[in-house]
C-alpha positions in Angstrom: -0.4 0.1 -0.5 1.6 3.4 -1.6 0.9 6.3 1.0 0.9 9.7 -0.6 2.6 12.8 1.1 0.1 15.0 2.8 0.3 18.7 2.1 2.7 19.7 4.3 4.9 17.6 3.4 4.9 18.3 0.0 5.2 22.0 0.6 8.3 21.3 2.6 10.1 19.1 0.0 9.3 21.7 -2.4 10.4 24.9 -0.2 13.3 22.5 0.7 14.4 21.9 -3.1 14.5 25.3 -3.6 16.4 26.3 -0.8 19.2 23.9 -1.7 18.9 24.7 -5.6 20.0 28.4 -4.0 22.2 26.6 -1.6 24.5 24.4 -4.3 26.6 27.4 -5.8 27.5 28.4 -2.2 28.3 25.3 -0.1 30.2 23.0 -3.4 33.7 25.0 -2.9 33.7 25.2 0.5 35.9 23.9 3.3 34.3 21.5 5.8 34.2 23.9 8.7 33.5 27.1 6.3 30.2 24.4 5.5 29.6 23.9 9.0 29.9 27.2 9.6 27.2 28.6 6.7 24.5 26.3 8.2 24.5 27.0 11.4 25.4 31.1 10.9 23.3 31.6 7.3 19.5 32.1 6.6 19.4 30.0 4.1 21.3 27.4 6.7 18.8 27.9 9.2 16.0 27.3 7.0 17.3 24.4 5.8 17.6 23.4 9.4 14.1 23.7 10.2 12.9 21.7 7.5 14.9 18.8 8.5 13.9 19.3 11.5 10.3 18.7 10.8 11.3 16.2 7.7 14.3 14.0 9.2 13.3 11.6 6.0 15.5 14.5 4.0 18.9 14.6 5.1 19.6 12.2 2.5 18.6 14.3 -0.3 20.5 17.6 1.8 23.2 15.5 1.7 23.4 14.7 -2.1 23.4 18.0 -3.2 25.2 20.1 -0.4 27.8 17.1 1.3 28.1 17.0 5.2 27.2 20.4 6.3 23.9 19.0 7.7 24.5 15.9 9.4 22.1 13.4 10.4 21.4 13.4 14.1 22.2 10.3 16.3 19.4 8.4 16.8 
């Protein structure tokens, strides 16, 4: 049985994809220390982080696009 995303999940995923498109050119040339700083201090990084807090299932997608700037939380 396949489940379909609700409006909140779909909207968050669309927003995340837009944010990742904006972040992609900024993230790739950064050293790991700068990536972590960017993720915690920039507005764009904070927006991505807030979506990940609500939808941890998107971590793999974020990491595939911009690397390890947002490490998956330990369970």
